[in-house]
C-alpha positions in Angstrom: -43.3 178.6 48.9 -42.5 174.9 49.8 -45.0 172.6 51.5 -42.8 172.5 54.6 -42.8 176.3 55.0 -46.6 176.4 54.5 -47.1 173.8 57.2 -44.8 175.7 59.6 -46.8 178.8 59.0 -50.0 176.9 59.8 -48.4 175.4 63.0 -47.1 178.8 64.1 -48.2 179.8 67.6 -50.9 177.1 67.8 -51.9 175.7 71.2 -52.9 172.2 70.0 -53.5 170.4 66.7 -55.4 167.1 66.6 -54.7 165.0 63.5 -52.0 167.1 61.9 -51.4 164.3 59.4 -54.8 165.1 57.9 -53.9 168.8 57.6 -50.6 167.9 56.0 -52.3 165.7 53.4 -54.8 168.5 52.5 -52.1 171.1 52.1 -49.9 168.7 50.1 -52.8 167.8 47.8 -53.3 171.5 47.2 -49.7 172.1 46.3 -49.5 169.1 44.1 -52.9 169.1 42.3 -54.6 172.4 43.3 -57.3 170.5 45.2 -58.9 172.8 47.7 -60.3 172.0 51.1 -62.6 173.5 53.8 -61.8 175.1 57.1 -64.7 175.9 59.4 -65.1 178.7 62.0 -68.3 179.1 64.0 -69.2 182.5 65.4 -71.8 183.2 68.0 -72.9 186.8 67.3 -73.5 187.8 70.9 -72.0 191.3 70.8 -71.6 193.8 67.9 -67.9 194.4 68.1 -64.7 192.3 68.1 -61.3 193.0 69.5 -57.8 191.8 68.5 -58.1 188.7 70.7 -60.9 187.5 68.3 -58.7 188.2 65.3 -56.0 185.7 66.4 -58.2 182.9 64.9 -59.0 185.0 61.8 -55.3 185.5 61.1 -54.8 181.7 61.2 -57.8 181.4 58.8 -56.1 183.9 56.5 -53.0 181.7 56.5 -55.0 178.7 55.5 -56.6 180.7 52.7 -53.1 181.2 51.3 -52.6 177.5 51.1 -55.8 176.3 49.5 -58.5 176.6 52.0 -62.1 177.8 51.5 -63.4 179.2 54.7 -66.8 178.1 56.0 -67.8 181.0 58.2 -70.8 179.9 60.3 -72.9 182.6 61.9 -74.6 180.7 64.7 -78.0 182.4 64.5 -79.8 179.2 65.6 -77.3 178.3 68.4 -77.1 181.9 69.6 -80.7 181.7 70.5 -79.5 179.2 73.2 -76.2 180.8 74.1 -72.8 179.1 74.2 -72.3 177.9 77.8 -68.5 177.7 77.5 -66.9 179.2 80.5 -70.2 180.4 81.9 -71.2 179.9 85.5 -74.9 180.4 84.8 -77.4 180.1 81.9 -76.8 182.9 79.3 -79.3 185.5 78.3 -81.1 184.6 75.1 -80.7 187.0 72.2 -83.6 188.1 70.0 -83.3 187.4 66.2 -83.0 191.2 65.6 -80.0 191.4 67.9 -78.4 188.4 66.3 -79.0 189.8 62.8 -77.5 193.2 63.7 -74.5 191.7 65.4 -73.8 189.3 62.5 -73.8 192.2 60.0 -71.2 194.0 62.1 -69.1 190.9 62.5 -69.0 190.3 58.7 -67.9 193.9 58.1 -65.0 193.6 60.6 -64.0 190.0 59.6 -63.4 190.8 56.0 -60.7 193.2 56.9 -58.6 190.0 57.7 -60.1 187.3 55.5 -60.3 187.1 51.7 -64.0 187.4 51.0 -63.7 185.6 47.7 -62.5 182.5 49.5 -65.1 182.7 52.2 -68.7 181.4 52.3 -70.9 182.7 55.1 -73.6 180.3 56.4 -76.3 180.7 59.0 -76.7 177.5 60.9 -80.5 177.9 61.1 -80.4 176.8 57.4 -79.9 173.1 58.4 -80.8 173.2 62.1 -84.3 174.5 61.4 -84.8 171.6 59.0 -83.6 169.0 61.5 -87.0 169.1 63.2 -88.1 167.3 66.4 -87.2 163.8 65.1 -83.8 164.9 64.0 -83.1 166.7 67.2 -84.0 163.6 69.3 -81.7 161.5 67.0 -78.9 164.1 67.7 -79.3 163.8 71.5 -78.8 160.0 71.2 -75.3 160.6 70.0 -73.8 161.7 73.3 -74.5 160.7 76.9 -75.4 163.0 79.8 -72.5 161.5 81.8 -70.0 162.5 79.1 -71.6 165.9 78.8 -71.1 166.5 82.5 -67.4 165.7 82.1 -67.1 169.1 80.5 -65.4 171.4 83.0 -67.9 174.3 83.1 -70.9 171.9 83.3 -69.2 169.8 86.0 -68.5 172.9 88.2 -72.1 174.2 87.9 -73.5 170.7 88.6 -71.4 170.2 91.7 -72.2 173.7 93.0 -75.9 173.2 92.5 -76.2 175.9 89.8 -78.9 175.5 87.1 -78.0 173.9 83.8 -80.8 173.9 81.2 -81.3 171.0 78.9 -81.0 173.4 76.0 -77.4 174.1 77.0 -76.6 170.4 76.5 -77.9 170.8 73.0 -75.4 173.6 72.2 -72.3 171.5 71.6 -74.3 168.9 69.8 -75.7 171.5 67.4 -72.3 173.1 66.9 -70.9 169.7 66.1 -73.8 169.0 63.7 -72.7 172.1 61.7 -69.6 170.0 60.7 -71.8 167.2 59.6 -74.0 169.5 57.5 -71.0 171.1 55.8 -68.6 168.1 55.7 -65.8 170.3 57.1 -62.2 169.1 56.7 -60.8 171.2 59.5 -62.3 173.2 62.3 -60.4 176.0 64.1 -61.2 177.7 67.4 -59.8 178.9 70.7 -58.6 176.5 73.4 -61.9 177.2 75.3 -63.8 175.6 72.4 -62.1 172.3 72.4 -65.0 170.3 73.7 -67.4 171.8 71.2 -65.0 171.3 68.2 -64.3 167.7 69.2 -68.0 167.1 69.1 -68.0 167.9 65.4 -65.3 165.2 64.9 -67.4 162.7 66.9 -70.6 163.5 65.1 -69.0 163.3 61.6 -68.0 159.7 62.6 -71.5 158.9 64.0 -73.4 160.2 61.0 -71.1 158.5 58.5 -69.8 161.6 56.8 -66.7 159.7 55.6 -64.2 162.0 57.3 -63.3 163.3 60.7 -62.3 166.9 60.8 -58.8 167.8 62.0 -58.8 170.3 64.9 -56.6 173.3 65.3 -56.8 175.3 68.6 -55.4 178.8 69.1 -54.3 180.2 72.4 -56.2 183.0 74.1 -54.1 186.2 73.7 -53.1 188.3 76.7 -54.5 191.9 77.0 -52.5 195.1 77.4 -51.5 194.2 80.9 -49.7 191.1 79.6 -51.3 188.9 82.3 -55.0 188.4 81.8 -56.8 187.4 78.6 -57.8 190.3 76.4 -61.3 191.2 77.5 -63.7 194.2 77.3 -64.8 193.5 80.9 -61.2 193.8 82.1 -60.6 197.0 79.9 -57.3 195.6 78.6 -58.4 195.2 75.0 -57.8 196.7 71.6 -61.0 197.0 69.6 -60.9 196.6 65.9 -63.2 199.7 65.7 -60.9 201.7 68.0 -59.9 205.1 66.5 -56.6 204.8 64.6 -54.7 206.9 67.0 -56.0 205.0 70.0 -55.3 201.6 68.3 -51.7 202.7 67.5 -51.0 204.0 71.0 -52.5 201.0 72.7 -50.2 198.6 70.7 -47.2 200.9 71.5 -48.1 200.6 75.2 -47.5 196.8 75.4 -44.3 195.5 76.9 -41.4 194.5 74.6 -41.9 190.9 75.7 -45.6 190.9 74.9 -44.8 192.6 71.5 -43.3 189.3 70.2 -46.4 187.4 71.3 -48.5 189.9 69.3 -46.2 189.5 66.3 -46.6 185.7 66.4 -50.4 185.8 66.8 -51.5 188.9 64.9 -48.9 189.9 62.3 -49.0 188.8 58.7 -45.2 188.7 58.6 -43.6 185.3 58.0 -41.8 183.3 60.7 -38.5 184.1 58.9 -39.3 187.9 58.9 -40.1 187.8 62.6 -37.0 185.9 63.4 -34.9 188.5 61.6 -36.5 191.2 63.6 -35.8 189.4 66.9 -32.2 188.9 65.8 -31.9 192.6 65.0 -33.2 193.6 68.4 -31.0 191.1 70.3 -28.0 192.3 68.3 -28.8 195.9 69.1 -29.1 196.6 65.4 -32.7 197.6 65.6 -34.4 199.5 68.5 -37.4 197.5 70.0 -39.5 200.7 69.8 -39.1 200.8 66.0 -40.1 197.1 65.8 -43.2 197.9 67.9 -44.0 200.9 65.7 -44.0 198.6 62.6 -46.4 196.2 64.4 -48.7 199.1 65.4 -48.6 200.5 61.8 -49.4 197.1 60.3 -52.4 196.4 62.5 -53.8 200.0 62.3 -53.5 199.9 58.5 -55.3 196.6 58.4 -58.4 197.8 60.2 -58.3 201.4 58.9 -56.0 202.5 56.1 -52.4 203.3 55.2 -53.2 207.0 55.5 -54.7 206.5 58.9 -51.7 204.5 60.1 -49.3 207.2 58.9 -51.3 209.9 60.7 -51.4 207.8 63.8 -47.6 207.3 63.7 -47.1 211.0 63.3 -49.5 211.8 66.2 -47.7 209.2 68.4 -44.3 210.7 67.6 -45.6 214.2 68.3 -47.2 213.2 71.6 -44.7 210.7 73.0 -41.3 211.4 71.4 -41.5 215.2 71.6 -43.5 215.1 74.9 -46.2 217.3 73.5 -49.8 217.4 74.5 -52.2 216.2 71.9 -54.5 218.7 70.2 -57.9 216.9 70.6 -58.1 216.2 74.3 -61.6 216.4 76.0 -62.5 219.4 78.1 -64.4 219.5 81.4 -65.8 222.2 83.7 -65.2 221.4 87.4 -66.1 223.2 90.7 -63.5 225.3 92.5 -61.6 223.4 95.2 -62.2 220.0 93.8 -60.1 217.2 95.2 -57.5 216.0 92.6 -58.6 212.4 92.7 -62.2 213.3 92.1 -61.1 215.6 89.2 -59.3 212.7 87.6 -62.5 210.5 87.8 -64.8 213.3 86.6 -62.6 214.0 83.7 -62.7 210.3 82.7 -59.0 209.5 83.0 -59.3 207.4 86.2 -61.9 204.7 86.9 -62.0 205.5 90.7 -60.5 207.9 93.3 -58.6 204.9 94.9 -56.9 204.3 91.6 -56.1 208.0 91.4 -54.5 207.8 94.8 -52.4 204.8 93.7 -51.2 206.5 90.5 -50.3 209.7 92.3 -48.2 207.7 94.8 -46.5 205.9 91.8 -45.7 209.3 90.1 -48.0 208.6 87.1 -50.1 211.8 87.5 -49.1 215.1 86.1 -50.7 218.6 86.1 -49.5 220.8 83.3 -46.8 218.2 82.6 -45.4 218.4 86.2 -45.5 215.3 88.4 -47.5 215.7 91.6 -47.1 213.8 94.8 -49.9 215.3 97.0 -52.9 213.0 96.9 -54.9 215.5 99.0 -54.4 218.4 96.5 -57.4 220.7 95.9 -57.5 222.5 92.6 -58.0 226.3 92.7 -59.6 228.4 90.0 -57.9 228.1 86.7 -57.2 225.9 83.6 -55.2 222.7 83.9 -54.0 219.8 81.7 -54.4 216.6 83.7 -52.4 213.5 82.6 -52.2 209.9 83.8 -49.4 207.9 82.3 -48.5 208.5 78.7 -51.8 208.2 77.0 -54.6 209.8 79.2 -55.2 213.5 79.0 -58.0 215.9 80.0 -58.2 219.7 80.0 -60.2 221.0 83.0 -61.5 224.5 83.7 -61.9 224.9 87.5 -64.3 227.5 88.9 
């Protein structure tokens, strides 16, 4: 592959790059002399599982690994004891060391399904931040003013609204930045919400005379299944990397054709040229968009599970959705005779609320024994029923 193609892959789907010339030189040196370089990613192990939104950055790291990068994967065990204030309207809960250690172990297990472990070094930032000591910490605080810190959007909003900001939260971006000093990172990558913290690393490398200023590459925040809001567990629009293969496959198949291309750009290992050929095939009616979406669902399911799991998930999807058959492994519930249909949908776990059940019935999204229903006041008499919402949610209920 040429240097230009490698650089195009690195630039693909990025939100912002600061000092691209430095990245270009690092990649060029690798192609011409085999000289490797470092790319840093900091992780705050605040929850045990990750979703596909988190893997957008990991995919970019994997691209860098193809072109000479050694990954510096920093588990923020020290900084997690403070909590990243990014995007938060209040001080975050402090995690115990046991929670941090447990979450970090799960992160590593999931991350190496994307990254090449042989080209990745895992660090815990307590290794150098513990050694910094009181004197070093005071020195660190001299490198940035309170006024500049309050220019940060989330701090500014909290300050103006009178909400509490602890002094320790001011330390967070400084310590994340100091990670880049300790490791002499060449590049740091992160989401657009991490721009302030990542630029701090660049600033501190200059202040501490490291002899370089890391380039910065920021990735966009991927949209969730609804195609509107960011992928988030709290919004229930996410695809977890630990989701069961059939669920993962079906969730990817549920995204819109437009969002599918966004997922290809941010999540697929296919090259720019391969994706462009797929787009041309769909636009020219040579390839059906459903087939292209199946390929994406297969690729991602195989990545986080196995080829056999992806094949089984494809077969299950075809059986359920193409042949309009009911899946074999749907959950069963016992309900009382005369139960209101909306309550039955909630108690069987396929609707979050009775009001949502009403809305879905009005929209024709609810079926009983594969027949659409329109009566939102329906009461279920004694018997067995297959309840269905949309294409993916099923429950078997025994009434009475």
